[in-house]
N, C-alpha and C positions, 0 to 999 in steps of 0.2 A: 682531488676530492673523491673520485670513485674508489681509489685505493683506501682512503680513510674511511669511507662508508662501509666498505667490505671488512676492514679491520674492526670497526665498532661492532658490527653484527656477529662476525665470526669469533671475535675475541670474547664477546658476551656468552656465546654458546660454549666456547672452550672453558670459560670460568664455571658455568653451570654444570658442565660434565665433570670437570676435575674436582670441584668443591661443592658437591650436592648439599651437604649439610649447611654450609655457609649460605649458599644460594637460597635455601629453604627458609632462612630466618625472616626476611621480609614477606615471604609467601605466607608463613604461619601468622605473622602480625596482621596482614591484610585479611586473611580468612577470619581471624578472631574478630576483627572490626566488622566484617560482614555478618557474622553470627550475632553480634551485639545489635547491628542495624535491623536485622530481621526480628530480633527479640523486642525491640521498641516499636516495631511496625513501620519503620521508615519507608519501606518499599510498597506500602499499601496503596498509596496514591501520591500524586504530585503535591497536593496540599499537606499531606502527612510528612512528606520528605522535607518540605520547607519548614514545617513546625519542629521537626526533630533534628535538623542539621547541626544544632549546637548542643545536643543532649550530652550531659557530662560523661556518660559511659562511652559514647561514640568518640568524643573528643579525647578522653583519657587514653583509649587504645590507639587513637590516631597519633598521639605524641610518641607512643612506643614504636609505632610504624615508622615515624620520621627518624627515630634513633636507629632503627634497623636499617634504613636506607643510608644513613651516615656510615654505619658499620660496613655495609656493602661496598661503599666507595673505598673505605680503608682496606678491606680484604682484597677486593678485585684489583685495585691499583698495585698492591704488593704482589699479587699473582702475576700480572703482566710485566711489571717493572723488574721483577726478579726472574725473568725468563720462563714464564708460565709455570711457576713452581707452587703447587698446592701446599707444600710444606712451609714455604715462606709466607703464604697467605695466612696460614694458621698460627705461625710462630709469634710468641709474645716478645715484641721488641720494645723495651722500655723507652728508648729515645723516640721511636716513631709514635708510640702511644702518647708521650708527653707533648710532642709537636702537634699531633692530630687532635688532641683535646682542645687546642685553640681553634681548630677548624669547627669542631662541634660547638664550642662556645659562641663563635661567630654565627653559626646556623641558628642557635637558640635565640640570640639577640635579634637576628633578622626576622625570625618567626614572630617574636614579640612585637617588633615594629609593624609587621603586617596585620597584627591583631588590633592595633590602635584605632583604626577607623570604626571597627565594631564596638570597641569599648566606649568611644565618644558618642555612640548612639546617633550618628549623623543621619540625615535624611537619605533615603535610598538613592535618590537622584544624584546626590553628592558623593555617597560612599562608593558607588560603582566605578566612576572614573578614577577616584583615588586608588581603589583596589587594583584596577587595571594598570595604572601608572606604576604602582609598587611592584606588580608582577613583571612588567617589562623591565623596570630598573633592576629587579632581582635577577632576571635572566642574564642581563649584561654583566652584572657584578659577578655572578657565579661563574660565568664563562671567563671573565677577566682574572679570576682567582684560581684558575685551573692549575697553573704552575705551582702556586703555594700549596694547594690541597694535595697535589700529587707528590711533591717533594716531601711534605710533612708525613704522608703515609709511608714513604720510603725511608724516613729517618734522616733527611737532609735538611739542616737548619739554614742553609745559605740563601734560600729564596723565601722571603717573608711576605707578609700581606701587601705592603706598599710596593715592594719590588715587583710582585706579580702584576699589580695594576699597571705599572709602567711597561711591563714586558708584553702586554697584549697588543701594543701598537704594531700594526702590520698584519695581525692575525685575527682581529675582531670579526670582520665580515665573513671571513673564511669559517671561523668557528660558529658564527650564527647560522651560516648555511648548513654546516654539518649537523647542528642541533635540529634545525627545521626538517632535514631530510632523514634523520634517524630517530630522535626521541619524540618529536611532535606527533608523527603518525600513531605511535603507541599511546601517547597521551589522549589523542582523539578517540582511539578504540576504547580506552578506559572509561571515558565519559559516555560513549555510545552504549557500552555494557550497562552503565548505571541507568541510562534512560530506558533501555529495554527491560530492565528488571522491575521498573515501576508498574505495579498492578499485575505482574506475572504470576502464573500458577506455581505451585511448589516445585514441580519438576524443572521447569524452565528457570525459575528463580535460582535454585541451588546449582544448576548447571552453569549459569552465568556467574555465580559467586566463585565457583571453582576456577572457571576460565579467567576471571578478572584477577584472582589471587596469583595465578601463574603469570598472567600478563604483567602484573605489578612487579613481581620478582624479576622478570626479564627486563622490564623498563628500568628498574633500579640498576641492573648491570649495564644497560645501554647508556644510561646517564653517567655512570662511573667510567665507562669506556670513552665517552666524550671528554670527560675531565682529563683522563690520562693522555689521550691522543692530542688534544689541544695543548695540554701542559707540556708535553714532550716537544711539540712544534715550537711553542713559545721559548722553551729553554734552548733548543738547538739554534733558533734564529738569533739568540743573544749570546751564543758561545757558552752556554751553561749546560749542566746536566741535572737530571732529577735525582740521580743516585747520590748517596753520601760518599765521602772520601775524595 
């Protein structure tokens, strides 16, 4: 586990250093969302934040940010899987793009499913536990699909959606532990930055916006590294490989 944790953090840093423009894509998307949030006054107060959380401008840019994070997984997995090659991360691979488009489609579907409780206008007391349950289920599903997502990014069609779900056997708790020790602390820092920004003066507010944008970009790489490290472990334990051929 210690070696895997080290690989996640070090690998994310290597990706950021070797592919700065790709690394910057979710950073720019996050900062654009923050600019929109400041524009609509979301950080003025807690009450204002609650009132503005579903503002169309904020949500629209948020969807672009989600797409940027999907692309981060695609680029970063190719970087690590192809021997830390920035060229392979940037290269347009028609097979990999076709396979990974299904990963993106799944992500869109799951995002829509998570929005259903809000669309149904459920009572807050009922909506909160449903949202938490979907969040936990989503974490388990995304971990279990690591082999599929990684092999798709690398252009390998042999590991599909259902095959990946069966391959997580024997690795699930290890993978959850890796996620909790690597991605979760950064997620907590992300929400702490949001809390500190509420009611902050201009100088502190914009400093937090810049910090959180950098943090989000690195978090995206760390989540991608989790996907790759877990996916590789799943494949190896079942006599498979993530690479094509």
